[in-house]
C-alpha positions in Angstrom: 61.5 87.9 -13.9 58.7 88.2 -16.5 56.3 89.5 -13.8 58.9 92.1 -12.7 59.5 93.1 -16.3 55.8 93.6 -17.1 55.2 95.6 -13.9 58.2 97.9 -14.5 57.0 98.5 -18.1 53.5 99.4 -16.8 55.2 101.6 -14.2 57.0 103.5 -17.0 53.6 103.8 -18.9 52.0 105.4 -15.8 54.9 107.7 -15.3 54.5 108.9 -18.9 50.8 109.5 -18.4 51.5 111.5 -15.3 54.1 113.6 -17.1 51.5 114.3 -19.9 49.0 115.4 -17.3 51.5 117.7 -15.6 52.4 119.2 -19.0 48.7 119.8 -19.7 48.4 121.4 -16.3 51.2 123.8 -17.1 49.7 124.6 -20.5 46.3 125.3 -18.8 47.9 127.7 -16.3 49.7 129.6 -19.1 46.4 129.9 -21.0 45.0 131.7 -17.9 48.2 133.9 -17.8 49.4 132.2 -14.6 53.2 131.9 -14.7 53.5 129.9 -11.5 55.8 127.3 -13.1 58.3 130.1 -13.9 58.7 131.0 -10.1 58.0 127.7 -8.3 60.2 124.8 -9.1 57.4 122.3 -8.4 53.9 123.5 -9.2 52.5 120.4 -7.5 54.5 120.9 -4.3 52.8 121.9 -1.0 52.8 125.6 -1.8 51.8 125.2 -5.4 49.0 122.8 -4.5 47.6 125.2 -1.9 47.5 128.0 -4.5 45.9 125.8 -7.1 43.2 124.7 -4.6 42.6 128.3 -3.7 42.1 129.1 -7.4 39.6 126.2 -7.7 37.8 127.7 -4.7 37.4 131.0 -6.7 40.3 133.0 -5.3 41.8 135.3 -7.9 43.7 137.9 -5.9 47.5 137.6 -6.6 48.4 138.9 -3.2 46.2 136.4 -1.3 47.4 133.5 -3.5 51.1 134.4 -3.1 50.7 134.4 0.7 50.1 130.7 0.6 53.8 130.2 -0.3 55.9 128.3 2.2 59.5 127.9 3.1 62.1 129.3 0.7 59.4 130.2 -1.8 58.4 133.1 0.4 61.6 134.8 -0.6 60.0 135.1 -4.1 56.8 136.8 -3.0 57.1 139.8 -5.4 57.7 137.5 -8.3 54.8 135.2 -7.2 52.4 138.1 -7.1 53.3 139.0 -10.7 53.1 135.3 -11.8 49.7 134.8 -10.2 48.2 138.0 -11.8 46.0 136.1 -14.3 42.4 135.4 -15.1 41.0 131.9 -14.7 37.7 131.2 -16.5 35.0 128.8 -15.2 35.8 126.1 -17.8 39.5 126.3 -16.9 38.6 125.6 -13.3 36.7 122.5 -14.4 39.7 121.2 -16.4 42.1 122.1 -13.6 40.1 120.0 -11.1 40.0 117.1 -13.6 43.8 117.3 -14.1 44.6 117.4 -10.4 42.4 114.5 -9.7 44.0 112.6 -12.6 47.5 113.3 -11.3 46.5 112.2 -7.7 45.0 109.0 -9.1 48.1 108.2 -11.1 50.4 108.9 -8.1 48.3 106.5 -6.0 48.6 103.9 -8.7 52.3 104.4 -8.9 52.8 104.1 -5.2 50.8 100.8 -5.2 52.8 99.5 -8.1 56.1 100.3 -6.5 55.1 98.0 -3.5 54.2 95.2 -6.0 57.6 95.6 -7.7 59.5 95.6 -4.5 57.8 92.3 -3.5 59.1 90.7 -6.7 62.6 91.8 -6.0 62.7 89.4 -3.1 65.3 87.0 -4.7 68.6 88.0 -3.2 70.4 88.1 -6.6 68.0 90.5 -8.1 68.0 92.8 -5.1 71.8 92.8 -5.1 71.8 93.6 -8.8 69.5 96.6 -8.2 71.8 97.8 -5.3 74.8 97.6 -7.6 73.3 99.7 -10.3 72.2 102.3 -7.8 75.9 103.0 -7.2 76.1 104.6 -10.7 75.5 108.4 -10.6 71.9 109.5 -11.3 70.7 105.9 -11.4 67.8 105.8 -8.9 65.9 102.9 -7.6 63.3 102.9 -10.4 65.9 103.1 -13.2 67.9 100.3 -11.5 64.9 98.1 -11.1 63.8 98.6 -14.7 67.2 97.8 -16.0 67.4 94.5 -14.0 63.9 93.6 -15.1 64.8 94.0 -18.7 68.4 92.6 -18.6 68.2 90.1 -15.8 71.0 89.7 -13.3 73.1 87.1 -15.2 75.3 88.6 -17.9 76.6 85.3 -19.1 73.9 85.2 -21.7 75.7 88.1 -23.5 79.0 87.2 -25.2 80.5 90.6 -24.3 79.6 94.2 -23.3 79.4 95.1 -27.0 76.8 92.4 -27.6 74.7 93.8 -24.7 75.0 97.4 -26.2 73.8 96.1 -29.5 70.9 94.2 -27.9 69.9 97.3 -25.9 69.9 99.4 -29.1 72.5 102.0 -28.0 75.3 100.8 -30.3 75.7 103.1 -33.4 75.1 101.5 -36.8 78.0 100.5 -39.0 76.8 101.1 -42.5 79.8 101.4 -44.8 80.5 101.5 -48.5 83.9 101.7 -50.2 85.6 102.1 -46.8 83.4 105.1 -45.9 81.0 105.1 -43.0 77.6 106.2 -44.3 75.4 106.1 -41.2 75.5 106.0 -37.5 71.9 105.4 -36.5 71.4 103.2 -33.4 69.6 99.9 -33.8 66.0 99.5 -32.5 67.0 97.3 -29.5 65.0 97.1 -26.3 62.6 100.1 -26.3 62.0 100.1 -22.5 65.7 99.9 -21.6 66.6 102.6 -24.1 64.0 104.9 -22.6 65.3 104.5 -19.0 68.9 104.9 -20.1 67.9 108.0 -21.9 66.3 109.5 -18.8 69.4 108.7 -16.8 71.7 110.2 -19.4 69.7 113.4 -19.5 69.9 113.6 -15.7 73.7 113.1 -16.0 73.8 116.0 -18.5 72.6 118.4 -15.8 75.3 117.4 -13.3 79.1 117.7 -13.0 82.0 116.3 -11.1 81.7 112.8 -12.4 83.2 110.8 -15.3 79.9 110.4 -17.1 79.1 114.1 -16.8 82.5 115.0 -18.1 82.0 112.6 -21.1 78.6 114.2 -21.9 79.9 117.8 -21.8 83.0 117.0 -23.7 81.0 115.3 -26.6 78.2 117.8 -26.5 80.6 120.7 -27.3 82.0 118.8 -30.3 79.1 116.7 -31.7 75.9 118.1 -30.2 73.7 117.1 -27.3 71.8 114.3 -28.9 74.9 112.4 -30.0 76.4 113.0 -26.6 73.3 111.5 -24.9 73.6 108.3 -27.1 77.3 108.0 -26.2 76.5 108.3 -22.5 73.7 105.6 -22.9 76.3 103.3 -24.5 78.7 103.9 -21.7 76.0 103.2 -19.1 75.2 99.8 -20.7 78.9 98.9 -20.7 79.1 99.9 -17.0 76.0 97.9 -16.2 77.4 94.9 -17.9 80.6 94.9 -15.9 78.9 95.7 -12.6 76.5 92.8 -12.9 79.2 90.4 -14.4 81.8 91.2 -11.7 79.3 91.8 -8.9 81.2 94.9 -7.9 80.0 98.5 -7.2 80.7 101.4 -9.5 84.0 103.2 -9.2 84.0 106.7 -10.8 87.1 107.6 -12.9 86.7 111.3 -11.9 85.6 114.4 -13.7 89.3 115.2 -14.7 89.7 111.8 -16.4 89.7 113.2 -19.9 92.1 116.0 -19.0 94.5 113.5 -17.6 94.0 111.3 -20.7 94.7 114.2 -23.0 97.9 115.1 -21.1 99.1 111.5 -21.4 98.3 111.3 -25.1 100.1 114.6 -25.9 103.1 113.5 -23.9 103.3 110.2 -25.8 102.9 112.0 -29.1 105.7 114.5 -28.5 108.1 111.8 -27.2 107.5 109.7 -30.3 108.1 112.6 -32.6 111.4 113.4 -30.9 112.4 109.8 -31.0 111.6 109.7 -34.7 114.0 112.6 -35.2 116.7 110.6 -33.5 116.6 112.0 -30.0 116.7 110.0 -26.8 114.0 111.4 -24.5 114.0 111.4 -20.7 111.1 113.1 -19.0 111.6 114.8 -15.7 108.7 116.3 -13.8 109.0 120.0 -13.3 108.9 119.7 -9.5 111.8 117.3 -9.6 114.1 119.5 -11.7 
């Protein structure tokens, strides 16, 4: 397990380095007044890479560069011509070549590392644990593998799901004085696990039609995006604990869970109010009346 944990942490480090290189690439293009990223969803896709290689070869005509677009990107040719109407200096070509080579190197390293990680998932229990976590929405193979590497596959070492949340660092603090709560900062916890949970939570924030997405959007409206992300991370840890403890796949409660919950709460509240006033209440569904 230690080898797996160290490899997944190194994998996360390489992913971060690649992200930094890609961000520098975007900044370089913007400095040359090339807005390729505003039109193409993936600057390093096949079309984007062809355009970048042509730029490195000295091509500067927007029309010629835009014609290298493939597939659905060709529907955006007018926008591409505008986005590619820039001026690349000689020193920018040098930096661009270096960044592309760096990204290629990191991608090769990541591919090799994934093979090494997969070999260390040979134990049946760990492989099953990863498969179980992959049933959670937006939890891909890398996120599931990292989680298992950090947590292990045996939840008996945690007294409860709350203990796991505290250990992971996604449990809000409980600083109180005179009965008042003064702070809600999360504890430090496991940095690597928190990072991967945060990535999954942000992915969930851009989806819909699941319980976790509904939880995020409900809390984001009332308490802001950052607090909503922390809440989703906390929920993810609770889910992970139960999946690994019970050895059962994830079952989604549905995007309408909170709407149904609010209806039930309102119903109970009104019934209790009427009973307090001395009424005997019998509820009959509208369709059955």
